[in-house]
Residue frames relative to the residue before (quaternion, step in Angstrom):
aa qw qx qy qz dx dy dz
M 1.0000 0.0000 0.0000 0.0000 0.00 0.00 0.00
K 0.3396 -0.7443 0.5452 0.1829 3.56 -0.83 0.98
L 0.3071 -0.7965 0.4966 0.1573 3.63 -0.65 1.13
S 0.8103 0.0370 -0.0252 0.5843 3.60 1.09 -0.47
S 0.0761 -0.7788 0.6201 0.0563 3.53 -1.22 0.44
R 0.4483 -0.6850 0.5061 0.2712 3.57 -1.12 0.61
T 0.0083 -0.7563 0.6541 0.0102 3.52 -1.06 0.85
S 0.8111 -0.1210 -0.0079 0.5722 3.56 -0.60 1.16
T 0.7956 -0.2685 0.1876 0.5097 3.64 -0.44 -1.10
H 0.6407 0.5337 -0.3257 0.4456 3.62 1.24 0.03
L 0.3520 -0.6890 0.5892 0.2328 3.54 -1.18 0.61
V 0.1784 -0.7860 0.5869 0.0774 3.57 -0.66 1.08
T 0.1361 -0.7916 0.5937 0.0486 3.58 -0.73 1.08
L 0.4412 -0.6928 0.5045 0.2660 3.54 -0.84 1.00
G 0.7467 0.3926 -0.2894 0.4523 3.55 -1.09 0.68
Q 0.6772 0.4199 -0.2947 0.5276 3.60 1.21 -0.26
P 0.4698 -0.6911 0.4596 0.3008 3.61 -0.69 0.99
A 0.5886 -0.6034 0.4107 0.3475 3.54 -1.05 0.82
G 0.6306 0.5494 -0.3370 0.4322 3.60 0.98 -0.78
A 0.6437 0.5211 -0.3177 0.4617 3.58 1.01 -0.80
R 0.6326 0.5193 -0.3276 0.4720 3.58 1.02 -0.79
Q 0.6788 0.4935 -0.2915 0.4590 3.57 0.90 -0.93
N 0.6569 0.5092 -0.3192 0.4554 3.61 0.92 -0.85
K 0.6465 0.5148 -0.3161 0.4660 3.56 0.96 -0.86
A 0.6464 0.5128 -0.3133 0.4702 3.57 1.01 -0.85
R 0.6484 0.5173 -0.3197 0.4581 3.61 0.96 -0.81
R 0.6573 0.5043 -0.3194 0.4600 3.59 0.93 -0.85
R 0.6460 0.5099 -0.3252 0.4658 3.56 0.96 -0.80
E 0.6603 0.5050 -0.3102 0.4613 3.55 0.93 -0.90
A 0.6845 0.4750 -0.2819 0.4758 3.58 1.02 -0.74
G 0.4701 -0.7029 0.4202 0.3293 3.59 1.28 -0.13
K 0.4532 0.7121 -0.4376 0.3099 3.58 1.20 0.35
T 0.7821 0.1841 -0.1473 0.5769 3.59 1.15 -0.33
R 0.1301 -0.7258 0.6687 0.0959 3.46 -1.34 0.43
G 0.7637 -0.1085 0.0228 0.6360 3.54 0.04 1.28
S 0.7540 -0.3289 0.2501 0.5106 3.57 -0.76 -0.98
M 0.6124 0.5696 -0.3400 0.4300 3.59 1.27 0.06
T 0.3669 -0.7269 0.5322 0.2320 3.58 -0.82 0.91
L 0.6070 -0.5554 0.4165 0.3867 3.55 -1.21 0.44
L 0.5542 0.5958 -0.3934 0.4280 3.58 1.14 -0.53
N 0.6646 0.4912 -0.3037 0.4742 3.59 0.94 -0.85
L 0.6365 0.5294 -0.3363 0.4489 3.57 1.04 -0.71
A 0.7035 0.4725 -0.2644 0.4603 3.59 1.06 -0.75
M 0.6047 0.5833 -0.3511 0.4134 3.61 1.18 -0.48
S 0.4034 -0.7124 0.5133 0.2576 3.58 -0.86 0.92
G 0.2127 -0.7677 0.5936 0.1144 3.52 -1.28 0.41
W 0.2934 -0.7496 0.5755 0.1444 3.52 -1.28 0.49
V 0.1762 -0.7320 0.6478 0.1163 3.54 -1.08 0.81
T 0.0830 -0.8185 0.5685 -0.0003 3.55 -0.84 1.00
I 0.1141 -0.7238 0.6680 0.1300 3.50 -1.33 0.40
M 0.0851 -0.7813 0.6183 0.0102 3.53 -0.87 1.06
A 0.1258 -0.7885 0.5997 0.0528 3.56 -1.21 0.56
N 0.4526 -0.6677 0.5105 0.2979 3.55 -1.26 0.35
K 0.7621 -0.0686 0.0321 0.6430 3.59 1.31 -0.35
P 0.6766 -0.4687 0.3363 0.4577 3.63 -1.16 0.25
R 0.8497 0.0251 -0.0937 0.5182 3.53 -0.88 1.11
G 0.4587 0.6913 -0.4327 0.3529 3.58 1.22 0.51
T 0.7989 -0.2095 0.2036 0.5257 3.55 -1.13 -0.75
L 0.1833 -0.7988 0.5691 0.0668 3.56 -0.88 1.01
Y 0.0882 -0.7563 0.6460 0.0536 3.54 -1.22 0.68
V 0.1564 -0.7697 0.6150 0.0693 3.58 -0.82 1.05
G 0.0522 0.8138 -0.5736 0.0773 3.57 -0.81 1.03
V 0.2417 -0.7396 0.6082 0.1569 3.54 -1.39 0.13
T 0.0688 0.7953 -0.5979 0.0732 3.57 -1.09 0.73
S 0.3875 -0.6778 0.5606 0.2760 3.55 -1.30 0.30
D 0.7406 0.2891 -0.1771 0.5802 3.61 1.28 -0.26
L 0.2673 -0.8356 0.4602 0.1364 3.54 0.18 1.35
V 0.7000 0.4779 -0.2908 0.4439 3.59 0.70 -1.04
R 0.6639 0.5084 -0.3097 0.4526 3.60 0.86 -0.95
R 0.7032 0.4873 -0.2836 0.4331 3.58 0.80 -0.99
I 0.6601 0.4876 -0.3196 0.4738 3.58 0.93 -0.82
W 0.6112 0.5427 -0.3450 0.4614 3.59 1.04 -0.78
Q 0.6384 0.5285 -0.3285 0.4530 3.62 0.95 -0.85
H 0.6649 0.4857 -0.3074 0.4770 3.60 0.94 -0.85
R 0.6655 0.5211 -0.3040 0.4395 3.61 0.89 -0.91
E 0.7298 0.4211 -0.2266 0.4887 3.56 1.02 -0.83
G 0.4784 -0.6937 0.4215 0.3349 3.60 1.27 -0.03
E 0.3830 0.7473 -0.4667 0.2777 3.59 1.19 0.45
V 0.6681 0.4534 -0.2905 0.5135 3.57 1.26 -0.31
E 0.3108 -0.7400 0.5640 0.1941 3.58 -0.62 1.10
G 0.6035 0.5826 -0.4172 0.3498 3.53 -1.12 0.57
F 0.8754 -0.1470 0.0885 0.4520 3.49 -1.31 -0.56
T 0.7082 0.4751 -0.2989 0.4282 3.61 0.70 -1.02
R 0.6653 0.4767 -0.3116 0.4828 3.60 0.95 -0.76
Q 0.6575 0.5377 -0.3053 0.4305 3.58 0.91 -0.95
H 0.7863 0.3205 -0.1521 0.5058 3.59 0.99 -0.86
G 0.4805 -0.7014 0.4208 0.3164 3.61 1.25 0.17
V 0.3297 0.7465 -0.5030 0.2846 3.56 1.10 0.72
K 0.1363 0.8307 -0.5171 0.1547 3.59 -0.22 1.31
T 0.6518 0.5360 -0.3030 0.4427 3.60 1.23 -0.29
L 0.2933 -0.7377 0.5857 0.1637 3.57 -0.75 1.11
V 0.0500 -0.8368 0.5451 -0.0109 3.58 -0.52 1.17
Y 0.7932 0.0772 -0.0438 0.6025 3.61 1.24 -0.26
F 0.1355 0.7639 -0.6291 0.0489 3.56 -1.15 0.66
E 0.0026 -0.7758 0.6308 0.0154 3.53 -1.21 0.52
E 0.3434 -0.7287 0.5611 0.1904 3.54 -1.13 0.76
L 0.1175 -0.7610 0.6341 0.0708 3.53 -1.09 0.82
P 0.6240 -0.6176 0.3297 0.3473 3.60 -1.03 0.72
T 0.8012 0.1217 -0.0689 0.5818 3.62 1.11 -0.55
M 0.6167 -0.5522 0.4097 0.3834 3.58 -1.22 0.45
P 0.6386 0.5145 -0.3688 0.4375 3.65 0.84 -0.72
L 0.6503 0.4944 -0.3239 0.4773 3.61 1.01 -0.72
A 0.6347 0.5228 -0.3301 0.4636 3.59 1.02 -0.76
I 0.6482 0.5126 -0.3139 0.4674 3.59 0.96 -0.86
Q 0.6557 0.5016 -0.3158 0.4677 3.60 0.96 -0.83
R 0.6386 0.5219 -0.3228 0.4644 3.58 1.00 -0.84
E 0.6281 0.5311 -0.3291 0.4638 3.60 0.99 -0.85
K 0.6654 0.5011 -0.3064 0.4607 3.58 0.87 -0.93
N 0.6441 0.5164 -0.3208 0.4643 3.57 1.00 -0.81
L 0.6681 0.5020 -0.3075 0.4551 3.59 0.88 -0.92
K 0.6345 0.5359 -0.3324 0.4469 3.58 1.01 -0.74
R 0.6751 0.4748 -0.2905 0.4842 3.59 1.18 -0.50
W 0.5110 0.6497 -0.4177 0.3772 3.57 1.24 -0.27
V 0.5013 -0.5983 0.5172 0.3512 3.56 -1.22 0.48
R 0.6873 -0.5237 0.3198 0.3887 3.55 -1.16 0.64
Q 0.6589 0.5331 -0.3243 0.4201 3.61 0.84 -0.92
W 0.6201 0.5325 -0.3444 0.4619 3.62 1.03 -0.70
K 0.6471 0.5050 -0.3172 0.4750 3.59 1.01 -0.81
L 0.6386 0.5186 -0.3260 0.4658 3.59 0.97 -0.83
D 0.6484 0.5125 -0.3089 0.4707 3.59 0.98 -0.83
L 0.6328 0.5283 -0.3227 0.4651 3.59 1.02 -0.82
I 0.6614 0.4996 -0.2990 0.4728 3.59 0.90 -0.94
E 0.7214 0.4603 -0.2593 0.4477 3.56 0.78 -1.03
G 0.5666 0.5745 -0.3836 0.4491 3.59 1.23 -0.31
M 0.7350 0.3696 -0.2063 0.5298 3.60 1.10 -0.72
N 0.8162 0.1306 0.0241 0.5623 3.55 0.97 -0.91
P 0.0918 -0.8677 0.4851 0.0575 3.62 0.56 1.15
K 0.7075 0.4377 -0.2656 0.4873 3.62 1.14 -0.53
W 0.3949 -0.7385 0.4588 0.2969 3.58 1.30 0.06
E 0.2171 0.7861 -0.5411 0.2053 3.57 0.96 0.87
D 0.5163 -0.6016 0.5022 0.3454 3.54 -1.21 0.55
L 0.2734 -0.7972 0.5226 0.1287 3.58 -0.64 1.13
W 0.3486 0.7638 -0.4761 0.2615 3.61 1.27 0.08
P 0.6663 0.4925 -0.3353 0.4485 3.68 0.80 -0.82
R 0.6247 0.5555 -0.3382 0.4322 3.59 1.07 -0.67
I 0.7571 0.3746 -0.2169 0.4893 3.63 0.98 -0.74
S 0.6956 0.4835 -0.2828 0.4498 3.60 1.12 -0.57
G 0.1404 -0.9308 0.3302 0.0695 3.47 1.45 -0.20
């Protein structure tokens, strides 16, 4: 059974309604989508954060488009998972990136860093390991 065939310049995939193919093609032509990501998402800034349970303690690296809301959720224990389980409530590092895709990539890169590099990054911005929550919640 042949799963796809070429027609003029378009690839036709069986099982996908013709209308869906045409709508997707129109959106791409109009510049409203780039793959599955809207241009709105590309224009929205993102934040990379590092939280800790104590100075030089357990670290959590995260990403968000709403810094204050997300840190508040972690501090209040509203997010199930690692931060609640390990008592990670102190914001010790944050940085803004111009788009969410860049913020997500930066988060992934930081997660691959060795621990000492993360400690050096934190101490470059926040040598006393102070909670930065008051600075962002203003």
